[in-house]
C-alpha positions as semicolon CSV with decimal commas, in nm:
position;residue;x (nm);y (nm);z (nm)
1;M;11,536;-2,541;-0,985
2;R;11,316;-2,234;-0,958
3;I;11,140;-1,978;-1,137
4;N;11,158;-1,686;-1,052
5;R;10,879;-1,486;-1,077
6;P;10,815;-1,114;-1,015
7;K;10,690;-0,995;-0,672
8;F;10,370;-0,799;-0,725
9;K;10,186;-0,621;-0,470
10;L;9,825;-0,674;-0,381
11;K;9,680;-0,452;-0,694
12;E;9,899;-0,553;-0,932
13;Q;9,836;-0,851;-0,883
14;L;9,484;-0,860;-0,893
15;D;9,512;-0,609;-1,234
16;F;9,777;-0,882;-1,374
17;C;9,521;-1,159;-1,333
18;L;9,246;-0,932;-1,492
19;K;9,437;-0,856;-1,790
20;I;9,530;-1,277;-1,809
21;L;9,154;-1,342;-1,815
22;N;9,049;-1,068;-2,042
23;Y;9,318;-1,145;-2,320
24;G;9,173;-1,212;-2,638
25;C;8,798;-1,080;-2,510
26;S;8,684;-0,838;-2,706
27;K;8,374;-0,793;-2,619
28;S;8,315;-0,371;-2,616
29;K;8,122;-0,217;-2,389
30;R;7,861;0,019;-2,503
31;K;7,772;0,310;-2,349
32;R;7,440;0,360;-2,145
33;L;7,188;0,546;-2,408
34;A;7,048;0,846;-2,283
35;W;6,651;0,862;-2,305
36;N;6,455;1,162;-2,249
37;E;6,120;1,217;-2,161
38;Q;6,020;1,290;-2,548
39;S;6,182;1,036;-2,692
40;E;6,033;0,786;-2,397
41;A;5,670;0,956;-2,463
42;A;5,727;0,817;-2,883
43;I;5,815;0,532;-2,811
44;L;5,476;0,397;-2,582
45;E;5,323;0,567;-2,837
46;L;5,450;0,342;-3,063
47;W;5,424;0,073;-2,838
48;A;5,037;0,130;-2,813
49;E;4,987;0,105;-3,182
50;R;5,230;-0,195;-3,219
51;V;5,113;-0,401;-2,923
52;E;4,913;-0,663;-3,054
53;E;5,172;-0,690;-3,291
54;L;5,430;-0,777;-3,077
55;R;5,214;-1,000;-2,839
56;T;5,094;-1,214;-3,193
57;E;5,463;-1,228;-3,331
58;R;5,707;-1,523;-3,220
59;R;6,000;-1,328;-3,347
60;N;5,944;-0,974;-3,354
61;S;6,271;-0,827;-3,431
62;H;6,165;-0,678;-3,712
63;I;5,921;-0,514;-3,544
64;Y;6,135;-0,316;-3,312
65;G;6,347;-0,238;-3,618
66;E;6,023;-0,089;-3,774
67;M;5,990;0,113;-3,460
68;A;6,306;0,241;-3,469
69;N;6,286;0,348;-3,790
70;D;5,978;0,569;-3,697
71;L;6,133;0,705;-3,397
72;A;6,431;0,820;-3,643
73;K;6,136;0,982;-3,845
74;L;6,064;1,180;-3,505
75;G;6,448;1,279;-3,509
76;Y;6,558;0,988;-3,259
77;N;6,848;0,754;-3,367
78;Y;6,823;0,419;-3,161
79;S;6,830;0,044;-3,288
80;G;6,534;-0,231;-3,319
81;R;6,780;-0,360;-3,031
82;D;6,745;0,014;-2,854
83;V;6,406;-0,033;-2,849
84;Q;6,339;-0,360;-2,740
85;V;6,537;-0,348;-2,453
86;K;6,358;0,014;-2,318
87;L;6,053;-0,139;-2,401
88;A;6,136;-0,488;-2,140
89;N;6,253;-0,154;-1,920
90;F;5,912;-0,013;-1,861
91;T;5,782;-0,313;-1,809
92;Q;5,947;-0,480;-1,557
93;R;5,990;-0,126;-1,375
94;Y;5,602;-0,097;-1,406
95;G;5,601;-0,443;-1,230
96;K;5,807;-0,379;-0,968
97;K;5,606;-0,059;-0,917
98;C;5,309;-0,315;-0,887
99;V;5,430;-0,529;-0,621
100;I;5,559;-0,240;-0,436
101;I;5,199;-0,075;-0,446
102;L;5,037;-0,405;-0,370
103;F;5,298;-0,522;-0,067
104;V;5,163;-0,142;0,093
105;A;4,793;-0,198;0,051
106;A;4,862;-0,505;0,232
107;C;5,058;-0,388;0,520
108;F;4,735;-0,162;0,592
109;A;4,493;-0,368;0,533
110;F;4,678;-0,608;0,786
111;L;4,766;-0,289;1,043
112;Q;4,391;-0,192;1,051
C-alpha cells in the first residue's frame, strides 16, 4: 500500500519540518531591551555600590532585584534578571577589550 504524500517545494518542506519540531514549544521570544547611556551609567553606579555584596553572596538574585528597584526609583523599569544580564554583558565586553589591548601590545612589542 502506497501512502500519498503531498508534494512540497524545498522551502515548504523546511517550513513544515520547523512547524513539527516547534509544535508544543511555548517559548516566547522577548524583545531586546533598549538601554540608553543614562540607564547604563545608573546601573554602573549601583553596581559600584554593591560589588562587594555581589561577590560575597552565593545566591544574589535578590541583590539584582534590589538594584532593579533602585533603577525603578530613577525612572528605569528593568527586572532583576535584566540587570544581571546587562552586568554580565558589561563584564564580558570589558574582558574582550582587555584581551584585544594585550594582543595589540604584544604585536607591537614583537615588531620592535
